C-alpha positions as a LaTeX table, in Angstrom:
\begin{tabular}{lrrr}
\hline
Residue & $x$ (\AA) & $y$ (\AA) & $z$ (\AA) \\
\hline
Met1 & 124.66 & 73.36 & 165.14 \\
Met2 & 127.57 & 71.06 & 164.62 \\
Ala3 & 127.78 & 69.25 & 161.30 \\
Pro4 & 127.02 & 65.53 & 161.15 \\
Ser5 & 129.93 & 63.39 & 162.32 \\
Thr6 & 130.98 & 59.97 & 161.12 \\
Glu7 & 133.28 & 59.44 & 164.09 \\
Arg8 & 132.29 & 56.97 & 166.78 \\
Leu9 & 131.38 & 58.50 & 170.12 \\
Thr10 & 133.79 & 58.00 & 173.00 \\
Phe11 & 133.21 & 57.82 & 176.73 \\
Arg12 & 135.03 & 61.12 & 177.11 \\
Glu13 & 132.70 & 62.83 & 174.66 \\
Val14 & 129.58 & 61.41 & 176.32 \\
Ser15 & 130.89 & 62.55 & 179.71 \\
Gln16 & 131.61 & 66.04 & 178.40 \\
Ile17 & 128.13 & 66.40 & 176.90 \\
Ser18 & 126.52 & 65.17 & 180.11 \\
Lys19 & 128.53 & 67.59 & 182.25 \\
Lys20 & 127.81 & 70.58 & 180.00 \\
Glu21 & 124.07 & 69.88 & 179.93 \\
Glu22 & 123.87 & 69.50 & 183.70 \\
Asn23 & 125.89 & 72.66 & 184.37 \\
Ser24 & 123.92 & 74.97 & 182.08 \\
Ser25 & 120.28 & 76.02 & 181.84 \\
Asp26 & 120.70 & 76.48 & 178.09 \\
Leu27 & 120.63 & 73.73 & 175.49 \\
Gln28 & 124.19 & 72.89 & 174.53 \\
Glu29 & 125.48 & 72.46 & 170.98 \\
Val30 & 125.91 & 68.80 & 170.07 \\
Arg31 & 126.64 & 66.77 & 166.98 \\
Arg32 & 123.61 & 66.35 & 164.75 \\
Asp33 & 123.69 & 62.56 & 164.94 \\
Leu34 & 123.95 & 62.52 & 168.74 \\
Tyr35 & 121.26 & 59.95 & 169.47 \\
Pro36 & 122.04 & 57.44 & 166.70 \\
Ala37 & 125.75 & 57.75 & 167.54 \\
Met38 & 125.05 & 57.28 & 171.24 \\
Arg39 & 122.92 & 54.20 & 170.59 \\
Glu40 & 125.60 & 52.69 & 168.38 \\
Tyr41 & 128.36 & 53.46 & 170.89 \\
Ile42 & 126.48 & 51.79 & 173.75 \\
Arg43 & 125.44 & 48.85 & 171.57 \\
Lys44 & 129.03 & 48.19 & 170.49 \\
Leu45 & 130.25 & 48.68 & 174.05 \\
Lys46 & 127.76 & 46.09 & 175.32 \\
Glu47 & 128.80 & 43.71 & 172.56 \\
Asp48 & 132.50 & 44.07 & 173.44 \\
Cys49 & 131.68 & 43.71 & 177.12 \\
Asp50 & 129.74 & 40.47 & 176.59 \\
Glu51 & 132.50 & 39.00 & 174.44 \\
Glu52 & 135.18 & 39.77 & 177.00 \\
Ile53 & 133.11 & 38.31 & 179.83 \\
Lys54 & 132.79 & 35.07 & 177.87 \\
Val55 & 136.59 & 34.87 & 177.65 \\
Asp56 & 137.35 & 35.83 & 181.25 \\
Pro57 & 134.70 & 37.54 & 183.42 \\
Leu58 & 137.29 & 38.39 & 186.08 \\
Ser59 & 139.81 & 40.01 & 183.76 \\
Ile60 & 140.77 & 43.66 & 184.10 \\
Lys61 & 139.48 & 44.31 & 180.57 \\
Ala62 & 136.09 & 42.75 & 181.30 \\
Thr63 & 135.74 & 44.78 & 184.49 \\
Gly64 & 136.75 & 47.98 & 182.70 \\
Leu65 & 134.30 & 47.45 & 179.84 \\
Thr66 & 131.49 & 46.62 & 182.28 \\
Asn67 & 132.09 & 49.80 & 184.24 \\
Glu68 & 132.29 & 51.89 & 181.08 \\
Tyr69 & 129.05 & 50.38 & 179.77 \\
Lys70 & 127.17 & 51.11 & 183.02 \\
Lys71 & 128.47 & 54.67 & 183.30 \\
Ala72 & 127.92 & 55.44 & 179.61 \\
Ser73 & 124.33 & 54.15 & 179.80 \\
Gln74 & 123.66 & 56.33 & 182.85 \\
Lys75 & 125.15 & 59.41 & 181.17 \\
Ala76 & 123.09 & 58.78 & 178.01 \\
Val77 & 119.92 & 58.86 & 180.10 \\
Ile78 & 121.06 & 62.06 & 181.83 \\
Ile79 & 121.79 & 63.72 & 178.48 \\
Cys80 & 118.42 & 62.80 & 177.02 \\
Gln81 & 116.47 & 63.68 & 180.16 \\
Thr82 & 118.22 & 67.01 & 180.67 \\
Arg83 & 117.91 & 68.12 & 177.06 \\
Leu84 & 114.23 & 67.15 & 176.82 \\
Arg85 & 113.45 & 69.05 & 180.03 \\
Lys86 & 115.06 & 72.18 & 178.56 \\
Ile87 & 113.20 & 71.71 & 175.27 \\
Met88 & 109.87 & 71.38 & 177.09 \\
Leu89 & 110.49 & 74.73 & 178.81 \\
Met90 & 111.43 & 76.26 & 175.47 \\
Ala91 & 108.17 & 74.97 & 173.97 \\
Val92 & 106.17 & 76.53 & 176.82 \\
Arg93 & 107.88 & 79.88 & 176.28 \\
Ala94 & 107.31 & 79.65 & 172.53 \\
Gly95 & 103.66 & 78.78 & 173.09 \\
Phe96 & 103.23 & 82.10 & 174.89 \\
Gly97 & 104.91 & 84.12 & 172.17 \\
Ala98 & 108.60 & 84.03 & 173.02 \\
Arg99 & 111.18 & 83.52 & 170.27 \\
Val100 & 113.36 & 80.48 & 170.82 \\
Asp101 & 116.35 & 79.12 & 168.92 \\
Val102 & 115.89 & 75.55 & 167.71 \\
Gln103 & 119.21 & 75.36 & 165.88 \\
Arg104 & 120.88 & 73.39 & 168.66 \\
Met105 & 118.22 & 70.69 & 168.58 \\
Thr106 & 118.68 & 67.37 & 166.81 \\
Glu107 & 116.00 & 66.22 & 164.37 \\
Glu108 & 114.44 & 64.00 & 167.05 \\
Glu109 & 114.35 & 66.92 & 169.45 \\
Lys110 & 112.78 & 69.26 & 166.90 \\
Glu111 & 109.94 & 66.79 & 166.44 \\
Phe112 & 109.51 & 66.59 & 170.21 \\
Phe113 & 109.56 & 70.40 & 170.44 \\
Glu114 & 106.85 & 70.75 & 167.79 \\
Ser115 & 104.64 & 68.17 & 169.54 \\
Val116 & 104.94 & 69.90 & 172.92 \\
Leu117 & 104.47 & 73.35 & 171.37 \\
Glu118 & 101.27 & 72.18 & 169.71 \\
Glu119 & 99.88 & 70.95 & 173.03 \\
Val120 & 100.93 & 74.13 & 174.84 \\
Lys121 & 99.11 & 76.30 & 172.30 \\
Ala122 & 96.00 & 74.11 & 172.51 \\
Thr123 & 95.99 & 74.17 & 176.32 \\
Lys124 & 96.55 & 77.93 & 176.36 \\
Ala125 & 93.63 & 78.45 & 173.97 \\
Leu126 & 91.36 & 76.27 & 176.12 \\
Ala127 & 92.41 & 77.75 & 179.46 \\
Ile128 & 92.45 & 81.43 & 178.50 \\
Glu129 & 90.04 & 81.73 & 175.55 \\
Gly130 & 87.81 & 78.69 & 176.01 \\
Gln131 & 88.65 & 77.47 & 172.50 \\
Val132 & 89.18 & 73.81 & 171.67 \\
Ile133 & 91.97 & 73.27 & 169.15 \\
Ala134 & 92.62 & 69.88 & 167.59 \\
Thr135 & 96.14 & 68.47 & 167.92 \\
Arg136 & 97.88 & 65.33 & 166.75 \\
Arg137 & 97.02 & 63.81 & 170.12 \\
Thr138 & 93.31 & 64.63 & 170.00 \\
Val139 & 92.66 & 63.83 & 166.34 \\
Pro140 & 91.71 & 60.13 & 166.06 \\
Val141 & 94.21 & 57.94 & 164.26 \\
Ser142 & 92.70 & 55.68 & 161.65 \\
Pro143 & 92.97 & 51.98 & 162.51 \\
Cys144 & 94.11 & 51.51 & 158.93 \\
Ala145 & 97.17 & 53.68 & 159.64 \\
Val146 & 98.69 & 51.13 & 162.03 \\
Pro147 & 99.30 & 47.39 & 161.58 \\
Leu148 & 96.49 & 45.12 & 162.65 \\
Lys149 & 97.19 & 42.59 & 165.38 \\
Glu150 & 96.66 & 39.83 & 162.84 \\
Glu151 & 97.54 & 40.32 & 159.22 \\
Val152 & 95.18 & 38.57 & 156.83 \\
Ala153 & 96.41 & 36.26 & 154.09 \\
Ser154 & 93.50 & 36.97 & 151.72 \\
Ser155 & 91.79 & 40.28 & 151.06 \\
Cys156 & 89.37 & 39.65 & 153.96 \\
Pro157 & 89.46 & 37.77 & 157.29 \\
Ala158 & 87.16 & 34.84 & 157.80 \\
Ser159 & 85.41 & 36.26 & 160.86 \\
Ile160 & 85.53 & 38.76 & 163.71 \\
Asp161 & 84.70 & 38.25 & 167.38 \\
Arg162 & 82.45 & 41.11 & 168.45 \\
Asp163 & 82.57 & 39.94 & 172.05 \\
Ala164 & 86.35 & 40.48 & 172.19 \\
Asp165 & 85.86 & 44.24 & 172.70 \\
Glu166 & 83.07 & 46.34 & 174.13 \\
Lys167 & 83.21 & 48.61 & 171.11 \\
Val168 & 84.11 & 47.45 & 167.63 \\
Gln169 & 86.17 & 49.91 & 165.61 \\
Met170 & 84.43 & 50.57 & 162.30 \\
Val171 & 85.68 & 52.19 & 159.11 \\
Leu172 & 83.71 & 53.74 & 156.29 \\
Ile173 & 85.12 & 52.68 & 152.93 \\
Arg174 & 84.34 & 53.03 & 149.25 \\
Met175 & 84.97 & 50.00 & 147.08 \\
Leu176 & 87.27 & 50.41 & 144.09 \\
Glu177 & 86.42 & 47.03 & 142.54 \\
Asp178 & 84.10 & 44.07 & 142.86 \\
Ile179 & 85.18 & 41.34 & 145.29 \\
Pro180 & 83.86 & 37.85 & 146.03 \\
Pro181 & 81.38 & 37.53 & 148.92 \\
Phe182 & 82.94 & 36.93 & 152.34 \\
Lys183 & 81.42 & 35.97 & 155.69 \\
Gly184 & 81.52 & 38.17 & 158.76 \\
Asn185 & 80.47 & 37.34 & 162.30 \\
Asp186 & 76.77 & 37.90 & 161.71 \\
Arg187 & 76.37 & 38.31 & 157.97 \\
Thr188 & 77.78 & 37.70 & 154.52 \\
Tyr189 & 79.20 & 40.76 & 152.78 \\
Arg190 & 78.64 & 41.21 & 149.06 \\
Leu191 & 80.52 & 44.29 & 147.90 \\
Ser192 & 80.76 & 45.81 & 144.45 \\
Lys193 & 82.69 & 48.68 & 142.92 \\
Glu194 & 81.58 & 52.14 & 144.19 \\
Asp195 & 79.73 & 50.66 & 147.19 \\
Val196 & 80.07 & 52.82 & 150.31 \\
Val197 & 79.81 & 50.75 & 153.49 \\
His198 & 80.69 & 50.64 & 157.19 \\
Leu199 & 82.82 & 47.59 & 157.99 \\
Pro200 & 84.63 & 46.34 & 161.09 \\
Ala201 & 88.17 & 47.71 & 160.88 \\
Val202 & 89.67 & 44.22 & 160.61 \\
Phe203 & 87.77 & 43.80 & 157.30 \\
Gly204 & 87.83 & 47.36 & 155.99 \\
Cys205 & 91.52 & 47.95 & 156.61 \\
Ala206 & 92.41 & 44.69 & 154.90 \\
Leu207 & 90.54 & 45.89 & 151.82 \\
Val208 & 92.21 & 49.32 & 152.01 \\
Arg209 & 95.68 & 47.77 & 152.34 \\
Ser210 & 95.08 & 45.46 & 149.41 \\
Gly211 & 94.07 & 48.42 & 147.23 \\
Lys212 & 90.50 & 47.22 & 146.80 \\
Ala213 & 88.98 & 50.14 & 148.71 \\
Ile214 & 89.73 & 53.58 & 150.12 \\
Glu215 & 88.90 & 54.80 & 153.63 \\
Ile216 & 86.40 & 57.62 & 154.04 \\
Gly217 & 85.98 & 57.75 & 157.80 \\
Gln218 & 85.78 & 55.80 & 161.07 \\
Ser219 & 83.50 & 55.28 & 164.05 \\
Lys220 & 82.72 & 52.91 & 166.93 \\
Ile221 & 79.58 & 50.86 & 167.46 \\
\hline
\end{tabular}
């Protein structure tokens, strides 16, 4: 794979990559920072285009930048779409035992390849052997692993509306320290160090994030 480049992408380079990918069934060699460089190129192009339009929207320069921006954006989509389609096919082949070369993939593409490969192997196991294999998609993600819709100022929210959702996400936590009593929707919680308790995720995750508890598991009620 090509070494990382600090040079800004050009329209010519984007066009060449797009053409090569479309004309070959194999993944083409690209610079390692392809996607960040492509995003920055299009962002700067859009910025220059907007500035020129403010000065004179009918100028030759404004028209040229607008056309370049539109074409570059289209080619960026083609590059991404074409490369990901090839990588998906590579993952399918790899899932059935073939050896594939991942050296021409960017870091983003390698992550995509691994995700698809994992699903291919799981589907193959289920379809051919009747085995169920857990994947990143099928393993539940803890509600404490993602930001809550409403961050809480104190260690615990004031209340929770159980009618807002048919099922309330619950977490099983173990307390690491004593905390003052706090009121939930239907009860007052009094928690002490080493207590193990099921709490609505909005409460439990706030305690986990504040370092007052650790998560043990999760469920829905």
